[in-house]
C-alpha positions as CSV (number, residue, x, y, z in Angstrom):
1,M,0.0,0.0,0.0
2,N,1.6,3.3,-1.1
3,K,1.7,6.5,1.0
4,E,-1.0,8.2,-1.0
5,I,-3.5,5.5,-0.3
6,K,-2.5,5.5,3.4
7,R,-3.1,9.2,3.6
8,Q,-6.5,8.9,2.0
9,L,-7.5,6.1,4.4
10,I,-6.3,8.2,7.4
11,L,-8.2,11.2,6.1
12,S,-11.4,9.2,5.6
13,G,-11.1,7.8,9.1
14,I,-10.7,11.2,10.6
15,L,-13.7,12.6,8.7
16,L,-15.8,9.5,9.7
17,C,-14.9,10.1,13.4
18,M,-15.8,13.7,13.1
19,L,-19.2,12.8,11.5
20,V,-20.0,10.2,14.2
21,S,-19.0,12.5,17.0
22,T,-21.1,15.4,15.6
23,L,-24.2,13.2,15.4
24,F,-23.5,12.0,19.0
25,L,-23.2,15.6,20.3
26,W,-26.2,16.8,18.4
27,Y,-28.3,13.6,19.0
28,D,-31.0,15.4,21.0
29,N,-31.8,17.7,18.0
30,F,-31.2,15.1,15.3
31,M,-33.6,12.4,16.3
32,F,-36.5,14.7,16.8
33,H,-36.1,16.8,13.7
34,T,-36.5,13.6,11.7
35,Y,-39.6,12.3,13.5
36,V,-43.0,12.3,11.9
37,N,-46.1,10.6,13.2
38,V,-48.7,9.5,10.6
39,A,-50.4,6.7,12.5
40,D,-53.3,8.6,14.0
41,Y,-55.1,11.8,13.2
42,Q,-56.0,15.0,15.0
43,Y,-58.2,17.9,14.1
44,C,-59.2,21.0,16.1
45,F,-61.9,23.5,15.3
46,A,-62.8,27.0,16.6
47,G,-65.5,29.5,15.9
48,E,-67.1,32.6,17.3
49,N,-69.5,35.4,16.8
50,D,-70.4,38.5,18.8
51,S,-71.9,36.4,21.6
52,V,-70.0,33.2,22.1
53,L,-66.6,31.6,21.5
54,I,-66.1,27.8,20.9
55,D,-62.5,26.6,20.9
56,G,-60.8,23.2,20.9
57,Y,-63.5,21.0,19.3
58,E,-61.6,17.8,18.4
59,F,-61.9,14.9,16.1
60,Y,-59.1,12.5,16.8
61,K,-58.0,8.9,16.7
62,N,-55.5,7.5,19.3
63,D,-54.7,3.8,18.6
64,C,-58.2,2.2,18.5
65,I,-59.9,5.1,20.2
66,Q,-61.8,7.5,18.0
67,K,-63.6,10.5,19.6
68,N,-64.9,14.0,19.0
69,G,-66.0,16.9,21.2
70,K,-64.3,18.4,24.3
71,A,-64.5,22.0,23.2
72,R,-64.5,25.0,25.6
73,V,-67.6,27.2,25.3
74,M,-67.3,30.7,26.6
75,A,-69.8,33.6,26.4
76,L,-68.5,37.0,25.1
77,E,-71.4,38.9,26.5
78,D,-72.3,39.3,30.2
79,R,-75.2,37.0,31.3
80,F,-75.4,35.4,27.9
81,F,-75.6,32.1,29.9
82,L,-77.8,32.1,33.0
83,K,-78.2,29.5,35.7
84,G,-80.7,26.9,34.6
85,D,-80.3,27.4,30.9
86,L,-80.3,24.3,28.7
87,V,-77.7,24.8,26.0
88,R,-77.9,22.5,22.9
89,T,-74.8,22.3,20.7
90,T,-74.8,20.4,17.4
91,F,-71.6,20.1,15.4
92,V,-72.6,19.7,11.8
93,V,-70.4,18.2,9.1
94,N,-71.7,18.4,5.6
95,T,-69.8,16.1,3.2
96,S,-70.5,15.4,-0.5
97,K,-72.2,12.1,0.5
98,E,-74.0,12.8,3.7
99,E,-74.4,15.0,6.8
100,Y,-73.1,14.1,10.3
101,R,-74.6,15.7,13.4
102,Y,-73.0,15.5,16.8
103,E,-75.4,16.9,19.4
104,Q,-75.0,17.5,23.2
105,E,-77.0,19.2,25.9
106,T,-75.5,21.0,28.9
107,K,-77.4,22.6,31.8
108,M,-75.9,25.8,33.2
109,K,-75.0,25.6,36.9
110,T,-74.2,29.3,37.2
111,D,-74.5,32.6,35.4
112,N,-71.8,33.2,32.8
113,E,-70.6,29.6,33.1
114,V,-67.6,28.6,31.0
115,F,-68.2,24.9,30.2
116,T,-66.6,22.1,28.3
117,L,-68.4,19.7,26.0
118,E,-68.1,16.0,26.6
119,E,-66.0,13.6,24.5
120,V,-68.1,11.1,22.5
121,E,-67.1,8.2,20.4
122,T,-67.0,8.7,16.6
123,T,-68.2,5.8,14.6
124,K,-66.7,7.0,11.3
125,Q,-63.3,8.5,10.6
126,L,-63.5,11.8,8.7
127,Y,-60.8,13.4,6.6
128,D,-59.6,16.8,5.4
129,D,-62.1,17.0,2.5
130,D,-65.0,16.1,4.8
131,F,-64.4,19.2,7.0
132,A,-64.8,21.7,4.2
133,D,-68.2,22.8,5.4
134,V,-68.6,22.6,9.2
135,M,-70.6,24.7,11.7
136,M,-71.9,24.6,15.3
137,H,-75.6,25.1,15.8
138,M,-76.4,26.5,19.3
139,T,-79.8,26.7,20.9
140,I,-80.4,28.2,24.4
141,I,-83.7,27.3,26.1
142,R,-84.6,29.4,29.1
143,N,-87.8,28.9,31.1
144,N,-89.1,26.5,28.4
145,K,-88.6,29.2,25.7
146,T,-85.9,29.4,23.0
147,V,-83.9,32.6,23.5
148,Y,-81.0,31.9,21.2
149,D,-80.9,29.9,18.0
150,E,-77.8,30.5,15.7
151,D,-75.3,28.9,13.5
152,I,-71.6,29.5,14.2
153,V,-69.0,28.9,11.5
154,M,-66.3,26.6,12.7
155,K,-62.8,26.7,11.1
156,N,-60.2,23.9,11.0
157,Q,-57.3,25.3,13.0
158,V,-53.7,25.5,11.8
159,M,-52.2,22.5,13.6
160,T,-48.6,21.7,14.4
161,V,-46.9,18.9,16.4
162,F,-44.1,19.5,18.8
163,N,-41.5,16.9,19.8
164,G,-38.5,17.0,22.1
165,G,-36.2,14.9,24.2
166,N,-32.7,13.8,25.3
167,K,-30.9,10.4,25.2
168,E,-33.2,8.9,27.8
169,Y,-36.5,10.7,27.8
170,A,-38.8,12.0,25.1
171,I,-42.1,13.9,24.7
172,R,-43.8,13.5,21.3
173,N,-47.0,14.3,19.6
174,V,-47.8,17.6,21.5
175,Y,-50.5,19.0,19.3
176,A,-51.0,22.8,19.3
177,T,-53.0,25.5,17.5
178,P,-52.6,29.3,18.0
179,S,-54.9,29.1,21.1
180,W,-55.0,25.5,22.2
181,L,-52.6,22.7,23.2
182,K,-53.0,18.9,23.8
183,T,-50.4,17.2,25.9
184,G,-48.2,14.6,24.3
185,D,-46.7,11.1,24.8
186,F,-44.0,10.6,27.4
187,S,-41.4,7.8,26.8
188,C,-38.3,6.6,28.5
189,S,-35.4,4.2,27.7
190,V,-34.5,3.7,31.4
191,K,-35.5,0.3,32.6
192,D,-38.1,0.1,35.4
193,I,-38.3,3.9,35.7
194,D,-41.9,3.5,36.9
195,K,-40.6,1.4,39.8
196,K,-37.8,3.7,40.8
197,Y,-40.0,6.8,40.4
198,P,-43.7,5.8,40.6
199,N,-45.0,9.4,40.4
200,I,-44.6,12.0,37.7
201,T,-45.6,15.5,36.9
202,I,-45.0,17.1,33.5
203,D,-45.5,20.9,33.3
204,Y,-46.0,22.5,29.9
205,M,-44.6,26.0,29.8
206,Y,-44.1,28.8,27.4
207,L,-41.3,31.4,27.5
208,K,-42.3,34.8,28.7
209,D,-41.6,38.0,26.6
210,N,-37.9,38.7,26.6
211,G,-37.2,35.6,28.7
212,Q,-34.0,33.5,28.6
213,V,-34.5,30.1,27.1
214,D,-32.4,28.3,29.7
215,D,-33.9,30.1,32.8
216,I,-36.8,28.1,34.2
217,N,-38.0,31.2,36.0
218,D,-38.7,32.9,32.7
219,Y,-41.4,30.4,31.8
220,E,-45.2,30.5,32.4
221,R,-46.9,27.2,33.2
222,F,-50.3,26.7,31.5
223,A,-50.8,23.0,31.4
224,Y,-49.7,19.9,33.3
225,V,-50.1,16.2,33.5
226,K,-49.8,14.5,36.9
227,G,-50.2,10.8,37.9
228,K,-48.6,7.4,38.1
229,T,-45.5,7.1,35.9
230,A,-46.7,3.7,34.6
231,D,-50.0,5.3,33.4
232,I,-48.4,8.3,31.8
233,L,-46.0,5.9,29.9
234,K,-49.0,4.2,28.5
235,G,-50.5,7.5,27.3
236,N,-53.5,7.1,29.5
237,D,-53.8,10.8,30.6
238,K,-54.0,13.5,28.0
239,Q,-55.0,17.1,28.9
240,V,-55.9,20.2,26.9
241,A,-55.2,23.8,27.8
242,Y,-56.1,27.1,26.2
243,Y,-53.9,30.1,25.5
244,D,-55.9,33.3,25.9
245,E,-53.1,35.8,25.2
246,Q,-53.4,38.1,22.2
247,D,-50.5,36.6,20.2
248,S,-50.2,33.0,18.9
249,L,-49.1,30.1,21.0
250,L,-47.3,28.7,17.9
251,G,-44.9,31.7,18.1
252,R,-43.8,30.9,21.6
253,T,-40.9,28.8,22.8
254,L,-42.4,25.7,24.5
255,S,-40.8,23.5,27.1
256,C,-41.7,20.7,29.5
257,V,-40.4,20.3,33.0
258,V,-40.5,16.7,34.1
259,T,-40.5,15.9,37.8
260,L,-40.2,12.2,38.8
261,T,-40.7,11.3,42.5
262,Q,-40.6,8.2,44.7
263,D,-43.8,9.1,46.6
264,D,-46.5,11.8,46.9
265,S,-44.4,13.8,49.4
266,Q,-42.2,15.1,46.5
267,A,-39.1,14.2,48.5
268,Q,-35.9,13.9,46.5
269,P,-37.4,14.6,43.1
270,Y,-35.6,14.1,39.8
271,T,-36.3,17.1,37.7
272,F,-35.2,18.0,34.2
273,M,-36.3,20.2,31.3
274,I,-37.2,19.1,27.7
275,Q,-37.3,21.7,25.0
276,L,-40.1,21.2,22.5
277,Q,-38.7,21.8,19.1
278,G,-38.9,20.8,15.4
279,T,-42.5,21.8,14.7
280,I,-44.0,19.6,11.9
281,K,-47.4,20.0,10.4
282,V,-49.6,17.0,11.3
283,V,-50.0,14.5,8.5
284,D,-53.3,12.7,8.1
285,S,-52.8,9.0,7.5
286,N,-56.0,8.6,5.4
287,G,-56.4,5.1,6.6
């Protein structure tokens, strides 16, 4: 083997080592920027008029579970909802083939109540084209008389998915719109982590204006998941939260603070931060 070939082999070896070391050092970013989930689907709708705001109406599939509903309904006028009112909401989907109607009734417990619709099972999976024409019909019955009967146009919200993690822990499939967030899936490569730390809290936070990314005190908590680590690892507890500021949640830096504890006393917790990054538009599987 001549000297020129040896030099080429040595140079190739050095370049290969540099490439491998770079991937190792940047592993946290690399693995999540290349992750896309196409197994399930998730849609979120919002609509409003001068009187009422409806946000976070979902259609989603998670493994074999397929549901819709769980929107927040909030009056924009004082005393729009009164104690004892019966509020009927019907989400209407008009497709080229047929019409789907998802109706619920809610009785107001207090004046000006902000309420959340129930989740109900969806028998048929719907797709992008099916949601071209959707609305919410709302009726308010007060003292056996109809005092409100209107259609509210519902819009399919811009949806992104956030992922993040390190070499041992990951949070994936955090769905978000400009005003709404659904917590994601927590996973771990550490063996028997649920036995070492049976309890977990995951705080979802956004960076305050002019805040420092690495300073936990510069974040505002607006959603959290708390429970048994084994249950959270199975994806059994998903929460939704609403972002009511004037700007868009999608323009904020999002992070999660994970706290693992041995018991409910919170003694000797193991706490770390996961930056949510690499926003990717949700891809519908169509199947």
